[in-house]
GUKOL-191332 format. One line per field, with one value per atom (N, C-alpha, C, O, CB): x, y negated, z; residue in three letters; residue number from 0. Coordinates in pm, whole numbers, plus 50000, padded with zeros to 5 digits. Glycine has a CB too. Layout:
x	[X / ...]
y	[Y / ...]
z	[Z / ...]
aa	[ALA / ...]
i	[NUM / ...]
***
This chain:
x	[63526 / 63592 / 63489 / 63429 / 63713 / 63470 / 63380 / 63450 / 63571 / 63335 / 63374 / 63429 / 63382 / 63267 / 63385 / 63472 / 63441 / 63479 / 63562 / 63515 / 63418 / 63443 / 63529 / 63507 / 63310 / 63626 / 63709 / 63676 / 63673 / 63863 / 63650 / 63623 / 63739 / 63775 / 63485 / 63796 / 63908 / 63885 / 63834 / 64043 / 63922 / 63914 / 64048 / 64153 / 63878 / 64042 / 64164 / 64138 / 64024 / 64210 / 64245 / 64236 / 64175 / 64207 / 64376 / 64089 / 64020 / 64119 / 64101 / 63926 / 64223 / 64323 / 64400 / 64430 / 64420 / 64434 / 64504 / 64419 / 64471 / 64542 / 64290 / 64200 / 64199 / 64214 / 64056 / 64182 / 64178 / 64311 / 64310 / 64149 / 64423 / 64554 / 64577 / 64638 / 64665 / 64528 / 64542 / 64462 / 64510 / 64495 / 64341 / 64258 / 64326 / 64329 / 64117 / 64382 / 64453 / 64573 / 64597 / 64498 / 64650 / 64766 / 64723 / 64782 / 64848 / 64621 / 64571 / 64530 / 64565 / 64452 / 64455 / 64412 / 64531 / 64528 / 64322 / 64636 / 64752 / 64830 / 64902 / 64844 / 64816 / 64883 / 64784 / 64818 / 64959 / 64661 / 64563 / 64491 / 64443 / 64629 / 64482 / 64412 / 64296 / 64293 / 64509 / 64198 / 64099 / 64142 / 64232 / 63954 / 64080 / 64120 / 64109 / 64199 / 64035 / 64002 / 63982 / 64094 / 64147 / 63847 / 64130 / 64238 / 64371 / 64447 / 64251 / 64399 / 64524 / 64532 / 64636 / 64538 / 64422 / 64421 / 64435 / 64505 / 64290 / 64369 / 64384 / 64527 / 64577 / 64287 / 64592 / 64733 / 64818 / 64903 / 64784 / 64794 / 64868 / 64848 / 64945 / 64825 / 64724 / 64695 / 64762 / 64824 / 64542 / 64751 / 64813 / 64965 / 65026 / 64778 / 65026 / 65171 / 65213 / 65313 / 65219 / 65139 / 65170 / 65162 / 65252 / 65072 / 65058 / 65043 / 65152 / 65202 / 64905 / 65188 / 65290 / 65429 / 65504 / 65291 / 65464 / 65598 / 65615 / 65728 / 65632 / 65505 / 65507 / 65569 / 65626 / 65583 / 65557 / 65596 / 65527 / 65469 / 65752 / 65532 / 65469 / 65562 / 65670 / 65439 / 65521 / 65607 / 65588 / 65489 / 65580 / 65685 / 65675 / 65701 / 65814 / 65777 / 65595 / 65612 / 65561 / 65603 / 65548 / 65474 / 65419 / 65453 / 65429 / 65265 / 65510 / 65543 / 65477 / 65462 / 65696 / 65439 / 65383 / 65496 / 65608 / 65315 / 65465 / 65565 / 65614 / 65536 / 65508 / 65745 / 65801 / 65871 / 65941 / 65898 / 65852 / 65911 / 65853 / 65731 / 65886 / 65938 / 65887 / 65811 / 65734 / 66000 / 65831 / 65757 / 65607 / 65529 / 65800 / 65566 / 65425 / 65367 / 65253 / 65403 / 65446 / 65394 / 65281 / 65281 / 65509 / 65186 / 65075 / 65125 / 65067 / 64981 / 65230 / 65283 / 65337 / 65309 / 65394 / 65415 / 65471 / 65364 / 65369 / 65579 / 65268 / 65159 / 65080 / 65038 / 65066 / 65059 / 64989 / 65072 / 65017 / 64962 / 65204 / 65294 / 65290 / 65282 / 65439 / 65294 / 65291 / 65160 / 65160 / 65310 / 65048 / 64917 / 64907 / 64852 / 64803 / 64960 / 64962 / 65045 / 65006 / 65018 / 65161 / 65248 / 65181 / 65190 / 65380 / 65115 / 65044 / 64934 / 64917 / 64984 / 64859 / 64752 / 64808 / 64752 / 64677 / 64920 / 64982 / 65028 / 65012 / 65100 / 65086 / 65128 / 65010 / 65018 / 65204 / 64901 / 64782 / 64721 / 64655 / 64677 / 64742 / 64692 / 64788 / 64766 / 64670 / 64895 / 64989 / 65089 / 65150 / 64915 / 65109 / 65200 / 65342 / 65429 / 65149 / 65367 / 65501 / 65576 / 65519 / 65491 / 65704 / 65789 / 65866 / 65923 / 65886 / 65869 / 65946 / 66093 / 66127 / 65895 / 66177 / 66321 / 66389 / 66329 / 66377 / 66515 / 66593 / 66620 / 66619 / 66727 / 66645 / 66680 / 66810 / 66908 / 66692 / 66811 / 66931 / 67002 / 66952 / 66896 / 67118 / 67197 / 67286 / 67343 / 67281 / 67299 / 67389 / 67534 / 67570 / 67369 / 67614 / 67757 / 67828 / 67795 / 67821 / 67927 / 68001 / 68100 / 68171 / 68073]
y	[32801 / 32679 / 32592 / 32633 / 32711 / 32474 / 32378 / 32317 / 32293 / 32267 / 32292 / 32234 / 32090 / 32058 / 32316 / 32002 / 31861 / 31816 / 31878 / 31777 / 31707 / 31653 / 31528 / 31443 / 31622 / 31518 / 31398 / 31335 / 31404 / 31431 / 31206 / 31134 / 31038 / 30962 / 31058 / 31040 / 30952 / 30888 / 30953 / 31029 / 30764 / 30694 / 30710 / 30681 / 30543 / 30757 / 30773 / 30722 / 30715 / 30923 / 30687 / 30645 / 30757 / 30874 / 30605 / 30722 / 30822 / 30911 / 31033 / 30751 / 30850 / 30929 / 31020 / 31135 / 30836 / 30968 / 31051 / 31171 / 31282 / 30968 / 31150 / 31259 / 31366 / 31485 / 31206 / 31323 / 31417 / 31494 / 31616 / 31344 / 31423 / 31489 / 31584 / 31689 / 31384 / 31546 / 31632 / 31761 / 31869 / 31558 / 31748 / 31867 / 31958 / 32080 / 31825 / 31901 / 31982 / 32052 / 32170 / 31893 / 31980 / 32042 / 32154 / 32262 / 31937 / 32130 / 32235 / 32359 / 32471 / 32184 / 32338 / 32450 / 32525 / 32647 / 32402 / 32451 / 32514 / 32603 / 32693 / 32409 / 32579 / 32664 / 32756 / 32816 / 32579 / 32765 / 32859 / 32814 / 32898 / 32987 / 32684 / 32633 / 32545 / 32490 / 32555 / 32532 / 32427 / 32310 / 32325 / 32476 / 32195 / 32074 / 32092 / 32052 / 31955 / 32151 / 32171 / 32256 / 32222 / 32236 / 32364 / 32450 / 32375 / 32387 / 32576 / 32297 / 32222 / 32120 / 32105 / 32151 / 32051 / 31952 / 32021 / 31970 / 31869 / 32134 / 32208 / 32258 / 32253 / 32325 / 32305 / 32346 / 32227 / 32240 / 32404 / 32112 / 31991 / 31952 / 31924 / 31877 / 31951 / 31912 / 32007 / 31963 / 31909 / 32138 / 32236 / 32218 / 32228 / 32379 / 32192 / 32173 / 32046 / 32048 / 32165 / 31938 / 31814 / 31836 / 31794 / 31700 / 31902 / 31927 / 32020 / 32001 / 31986 / 32120 / 32216 / 32152 / 32169 / 32338 / 32078 / 32023 / 31886 / 31840 / 32013 / 31821 / 31687 / 31582 / 31482 / 31690 / 31607 / 31509 / 31543 / 31651 / 31505 / 31452 / 31475 / 31563 / 31520 / 31338 / 31686 / 31779 / 31767 / 31713 / 31923 / 31819 / 31835 / 31983 / 32028 / 31741 / 32060 / 32204 / 32279 / 32392 / 32259 / 32222 / 32295 / 32218 / 32098 / 32315 / 32289 / 32225 / 32302 / 32424 / 32220 / 32228 / 32290 / 32364 / 32315 / 32184 / 32481 / 32558 / 32479 / 32442 / 32695 / 32453 / 32377 / 32467 / 32418 / 32272 / 32598 / 32693 / 32667 / 32676 / 32840 / 32636 / 32606 / 32723 / 32702 / 32566 / 32845 / 32959 / 32937 / 32979 / 33089 / 32870 / 32852 / 32723 / 32687 / 32854 / 32653 / 32530 / 32566 / 32675 / 32452 / 32475 / 32503 / 32536 / 32621 / 32384 / 32468 / 32494 / 32636 / 32705 / 32392 / 32680 / 32814 / 32921 / 33024 / 32832 / 32897 / 32994 / 33010 / 33120 / 32951 / 32899 / 32906 / 32988 / 33068 / 32764 / 32967 / 33042 / 33192 / 33275 / 32988 / 33226 / 33366 / 33431 / 33542 / 33379 / 33363 / 33419 / 33436 / 33536 / 33327 / 33341 / 33352 / 33473 / 33549 / 33222 / 33491 / 33604 / 33737 / 33831 / 33593 / 33746 / 33870 / 33899 / 34013 / 33858 / 33795 / 33812 / 33864 / 33955 / 33680 / 33806 / 33850 / 33995 / 34072 / 33760 / 34033 / 34173 / 34267 / 34374 / 34190 / 34229 / 34314 / 34324 / 34423 / 34260 / 34224 / 34225 / 34297 / 34300 / 34082 / 34356 / 34432 / 34348 / 34396 / 34515 / 34224 / 34135 / 34138 / 34065 / 33995 / 34223 / 34230 / 34352 / 34440 / 34232 / 34358 / 34472 / 34516 / 34434 / 34435 / 34648 / 34703 / 34707 / 34738 / 34845 / 34676 / 34686 / 34716 / 34701 / 34555 / 34757 / 34786 / 34654 / 34546 / 34860 / 34667 / 34551 / 34492 / 34564 / 34587 / 34365 / 34298 / 34234 / 34139 / 34192 / 34285 / 34232 / 34120 / 34131 / 34343 / 34011 / 33904 / 33950 / 34030 / 33778 / 33898 / 33931 / 33841 / 33724 / 33916 / 33899 / 33819 / 33727 / 33653 / 33910]
z	[47775 / 47732 / 47660 / 47561 / 47640 / 47710 / 47646 / 47525 / 47527 / 47745 / 47420 / 47297 / 47287 / 47318 / 47172 / 47242 / 47229 / 47089 / 47022 / 47336 / 47044 / 46911 / 46920 / 47006 / 46839 / 46832 / 46818 / 46684 / 46582 / 46829 / 46684 / 46560 / 46537 / 46627 / 46565 / 46419 / 46387 / 46250 / 46158 / 46388 / 46238 / 46110 / 46039 / 46096 / 46128 / 45915 / 45836 / 45694 / 45649 / 45833 / 45628 / 45489 / 45405 / 45426 / 45435 / 45312 / 45229 / 45153 / 45147 / 45131 / 45094 / 45021 / 45115 / 45081 / 44946 / 45235 / 45333 / 45373 / 45386 / 45457 / 45393 / 45429 / 45320 / 45348 / 45454 / 45195 / 45084 / 45074 / 45056 / 44952 / 45086 / 45077 / 45194 / 45178 / 45072 / 45314 / 45431 / 45414 / 45446 / 45558 / 45363 / 45338 / 45237 / 45256 / 45286 / 45131 / 45030 / 45091 / 45063 / 44913 / 45174 / 45236 / 45329 / 45327 / 45313 / 45411 / 45500 / 45421 / 45457 / 45584 / 45313 / 45230 / 45172 / 45161 / 45118 / 45133 / 45070 / 45166 / 45122 / 45013 / 45298 / 45396 / 45469 / 45570 / 45497 / 45416 / 45468 / 45594 / 45672 / 45495 / 45616 / 45734 / 45694 / 45584 / 45823 / 45785 / 45767 / 45854 / 45937 / 45804 / 45836 / 45908 / 46059 / 46132 / 45863 / 46105 / 46249 / 46308 / 46414 / 46276 / 46242 / 46292 / 46295 / 46391 / 46206 / 46190 / 46184 / 46298 / 46361 / 46049 / 46323 / 46432 / 46567 / 46654 / 46428 / 46585 / 46712 / 46732 / 46844 / 46716 / 46627 / 46638 / 46680 / 46768 / 46503 / 46618 / 46650 / 46796 / 46866 / 46558 / 46842 / 46981 / 47080 / 47177 / 47006 / 47055 / 47145 / 47149 / 47255 / 47102 / 47033 / 47027 / 47102 / 47175 / 46882 / 47085 / 47157 / 47307 / 47381 / 47115 / 47353 / 47497 / 47550 / 47661 / 47526 / 47472 / 47515 / 47518 / 47614 / 47423 / 47413 / 47397 / 47462 / 47483 / 47250 / 47494 / 47553 / 47459 / 47504 / 47684 / 47330 / 47228 / 47098 / 47084 / 47209 / 47002 / 46871 / 46788 / 46748 / 46798 / 46760 / 46685 / 46534 / 46484 / 46730 / 46465 / 46320 / 46295 / 46306 / 46240 / 46260 / 46260 / 46138 / 46116 / 46376 / 46060 / 45946 / 45819 / 45810 / 45959 / 45722 / 45596 / 45481 / 45486 / 45576 / 45382 / 45264 / 45192 / 45187 / 45170 / 45138 / 45067 / 44946 / 44859 / 45023 / 44942 / 44830 / 44730 / 44642 / 44882 / 44741 / 44648 / 44509 / 44492 / 44693 / 44409 / 44275 / 44211 / 44117 / 44186 / 44261 / 44206 / 44222 / 44136 / 44276 / 44331 / 44359 / 44301 / 44330 / 44507 / 44219 / 44158 / 44061 / 44003 / 44084 / 44042 / 43950 / 43808 / 43741 / 43944 / 43765 / 43630 / 43617 / 43519 / 43595 / 43718 / 43710 / 43727 / 43660 / 43816 / 43814 / 43831 / 43702 / 43667 / 43945 / 43629 / 43500 / 43401 / 43326 / 43444 / 43402 / 43313 / 43346 / 43255 / 43324 / 43475 / 43516 / 43473 / 43420 / 43669 / 43496 / 43458 / 43306 / 43259 / 43508 / 43230 / 43084 / 43042 / 42953 / 43019 / 43106 / 43072 / 43104 / 43025 / 43147 / 43218 / 43256 / 43155 / 43112 / 43398 / 43117 / 43018 / 42886 / 42825 / 42996 / 42842 / 42717 / 42725 / 42630 / 42681 / 42839 / 42856 / 42852 / 42791 / 42989 / 42914 / 42914 / 42774 / 42742 / 43012 / 42692 / 42554 / 42460 / 42339 / 42505 / 42516 / 42435 / 42360 / 42264 / 42340 / 42400 / 42329 / 42384 / 42336 / 42333 / 42485 / 42545 / 42496 / 42431 / 42697 / 42528 / 42491 / 42614 / 42686 / 42374 / 42638 / 42749 / 42710 / 42596 / 42788 / 42805 / 42782 / 42914 / 43021 / 42720 / 42907 / 43027 / 43099 / 43040 / 42991 / 43229 / 43309 / 43256 / 43237 / 43459 / 43232 / 43181 / 43299 / 43358 / 43071 / 43332 / 43442 / 43391 / 43282 / 43509 / 43467 / 43424 / 43432 / 43518 / 43510 / 43344 / 43345 / 43444 / 43458 / 43203 / 43516 / 43616 / 43550 / 43619 / 43714]
aa	[MET / MET / MET / MET / MET / ALA / ALA / ALA / ALA / ALA / VAL / VAL / VAL / VAL / VAL / SER / SER / SER / SER / SER / THR / THR / THR / THR / THR / ILE / ILE / ILE / ILE / ILE / ILE / ILE / ILE / ILE / ILE / ALA / ALA / ALA / ALA / ALA / ARG / ARG / ARG / ARG / ARG / VAL / VAL / VAL / VAL / VAL / ASP / ASP / ASP / ASP / ASP / GLU / GLU / GLU / GLU / GLU / ASP / ASP / ASP / ASP / ASP / ASP / ASP / ASP / ASP / ASP / LYS / LYS / LYS / LYS / LYS / ARG / ARG / ARG / ARG / ARG / ASN / ASN / ASN / ASN / ASN / PHE / PHE / PHE / PHE / PHE / ILE / ILE / ILE / ILE / ILE / GLU / GLU / GLU / GLU / GLU / LEU / LEU / LEU / LEU / LEU / CYS / CYS / CYS / CYS / CYS / ASN / ASN / ASN / ASN / ASN / SER / SER / SER / SER / SER / VAL / VAL / VAL / VAL / VAL / GLY / GLY / GLY / GLY / GLY / LEU / LEU / LEU / LEU / LEU / ASN / ASN / ASN / ASN / ASN / VAL / VAL / VAL / VAL / VAL / SER / SER / SER / SER / SER / SER / SER / SER / SER / SER / ALA / ALA / ALA / ALA / ALA / ILE / ILE / ILE / ILE / ILE / ASN / ASN / ASN / ASN / ASN / ILE / ILE / ILE / ILE / ILE / PHE / PHE / PHE / PHE / PHE / ILE / ILE / ILE / ILE / ILE / LYS / LYS / LYS / LYS / LYS / ALA / ALA / ALA / ALA / ALA / VAL / VAL / VAL / VAL / VAL / LEU / LEU / LEU / LEU / LEU / ARG / ARG / ARG / ARG / ARG / GLU / GLU / GLU / GLU / GLU / LYS / LYS / LYS / LYS / LYS / HIS / HIS / HIS / HIS / HIS / ILE / ILE / ILE / ILE / ILE / PRO / PRO / PRO / PRO / PRO / SER / SER / SER / SER / SER / MET / MET / MET / MET / MET / ILE / ILE / ILE / ILE / ILE / MET / MET / MET / MET / MET / GLN / GLN / GLN / GLN / GLN / ASN / ASN / ASN / ASN / ASN / SER / SER / SER / SER / SER / ASP / ASP / ASP / ASP / ASP / PRO / PRO / PRO / PRO / PRO / PHE / PHE / PHE / PHE / PHE / TYR / TYR / TYR / TYR / TYR / SER / SER / SER / SER / SER / PRO / PRO / PRO / PRO / PRO / GLU / GLU / GLU / GLU / GLU / ASN / ASN / ASN / ASN / ASN / GLN / GLN / GLN / GLN / GLN / ALA / ALA / ALA / ALA / ALA / TYR / TYR / TYR / TYR / TYR / VAL / VAL / VAL / VAL / VAL / LEU / LEU / LEU / LEU / LEU / LYS / LYS / LYS / LYS / LYS / SER / SER / SER / SER / SER / VAL / VAL / VAL / VAL / VAL / ARG / ARG / ARG / ARG / ARG / GLU / GLU / GLU / GLU / GLU / LEU / LEU / LEU / LEU / LEU / ARG / ARG / ARG / ARG / ARG / GLU / GLU / GLU / GLU / GLU / GLY / GLY / GLY / GLY / GLY / LYS / LYS / LYS / LYS / LYS / GLY / GLY / GLY / GLY / GLY / HIS / HIS / HIS / HIS / HIS / ALA / ALA / ALA / ALA / ALA / HIS / HIS / HIS / HIS / HIS / GLU / GLU / GLU / GLU / GLU / LEU / LEU / LEU / LEU / LEU / ILE / ILE / ILE / ILE / ILE / GLU / GLU / GLU / GLU / GLU / PRO / PRO / PRO / PRO / PRO / GLU / GLU / GLU / GLU / GLU / ASP / ASP / ASP / ASP / ASP]
i	[0 / 0 / 0 / 0 / 0 / 1 / 1 / 1 / 1 / 1 / 2 / 2 / 2 / 2 / 2 / 3 / 3 / 3 / 3 / 3 / 4 / 4 / 4 / 4 / 4 / 5 / 5 / 5 / 5 / 5 / 6 / 6 / 6 / 6 / 6 / 7 / 7 / 7 / 7 / 7 / 8 / 8 / 8 / 8 / 8 / 9 / 9 / 9 / 9 / 9 / 10 / 10 / 10 / 10 / 10 / 11 / 11 / 11 / 11 / 11 / 12 / 12 / 12 / 12 / 12 / 13 / 13 / 13 / 13 / 13 / 14 / 14 / 14 / 14 / 14 / 15 / 15 / 15 / 15 / 15 / 16 / 16 / 16 / 16 / 16 / 17 / 17 / 17 / 17 / 17 / 18 / 18 / 18 / 18 / 18 / 19 / 19 / 19 / 19 / 19 / 20 / 20 / 20 / 20 / 20 / 21 / 21 / 21 / 21 / 21 / 22 / 22 / 22 / 22 / 22 / 23 / 23 / 23 / 23 / 23 / 24 / 24 / 24 / 24 / 24 / 25 / 25 / 25 / 25 / 25 / 26 / 26 / 26 / 26 / 26 / 27 / 27 / 27 / 27 / 27 / 28 / 28 / 28 / 28 / 28 / 29 / 29 / 29 / 29 / 29 / 30 / 30 / 30 / 30 / 30 / 31 / 31 / 31 / 31 / 31 / 32 / 32 / 32 / 32 / 32 / 33 / 33 / 33 / 33 / 33 / 34 / 34 / 34 / 34 / 34 / 35 / 35 / 35 / 35 / 35 / 36 / 36 / 36 / 36 / 36 / 37 / 37 / 37 / 37 / 37 / 38 / 38 / 38 / 38 / 38 / 39 / 39 / 39 / 39 / 39 / 40 / 40 / 40 / 40 / 40 / 41 / 41 / 41 / 41 / 41 / 42 / 42 / 42 / 42 / 42 / 43 / 43 / 43 / 43 / 43 / 44 / 44 / 44 / 44 / 44 / 45 / 45 / 45 / 45 / 45 / 46 / 46 / 46 / 46 / 46 / 47 / 47 / 47 / 47 / 47 / 48 / 48 / 48 / 48 / 48 / 49 / 49 / 49 / 49 / 49 / 50 / 50 / 50 / 50 / 50 / 51 / 51 / 51 / 51 / 51 / 52 / 52 / 52 / 52 / 52 / 53 / 53 / 53 / 53 / 53 / 54 / 54 / 54 / 54 / 54 / 55 / 55 / 55 / 55 / 55 / 56 / 56 / 56 / 56 / 56 / 57 / 57 / 57 / 57 / 57 / 58 / 58 / 58 / 58 / 58 / 59 / 59 / 59 / 59 / 59 / 60 / 60 / 60 / 60 / 60 / 61 / 61 / 61 / 61 / 61 / 62 / 62 / 62 / 62 / 62 / 63 / 63 / 63 / 63 / 63 / 64 / 64 / 64 / 64 / 64 / 65 / 65 / 65 / 65 / 65 / 66 / 66 / 66 / 66 / 66 / 67 / 67 / 67 / 67 / 67 / 68 / 68 / 68 / 68 / 68 / 69 / 69 / 69 / 69 / 69 / 70 / 70 / 70 / 70 / 70 / 71 / 71 / 71 / 71 / 71 / 72 / 72 / 72 / 72 / 72 / 73 / 73 / 73 / 73 / 73 / 74 / 74 / 74 / 74 / 74 / 75 / 75 / 75 / 75 / 75 / 76 / 76 / 76 / 76 / 76 / 77 / 77 / 77 / 77 / 77 / 78 / 78 / 78 / 78 / 78 / 79 / 79 / 79 / 79 / 79 / 80 / 80 / 80 / 80 / 80 / 81 / 81 / 81 / 81 / 81 / 82 / 82 / 82 / 82 / 82 / 83 / 83 / 83 / 83 / 83 / 84 / 84 / 84 / 84 / 84 / 85 / 85 / 85 / 85 / 85 / 86 / 86 / 86 / 86 / 86 / 87 / 87 / 87 / 87 / 87]
***
């Protein structure tokens, strides 16, 4: 399979945001564009198929909180207790 290069002009902010989104879903830009091209050719239309994870657990704020909590537990600042079940 011969490989070819595509050059496209895009807004600088769009490029930066696209790179960040690709990184957040574990892709590089080239892989993301190749996935897009293959999907367009297969489906014969412009698809919408990959979304950034919007789960708030993975937000930077919550991840910082989780890491802080783990650090505190490792420093002996936590207390073990039984699982607290919510009341119905």
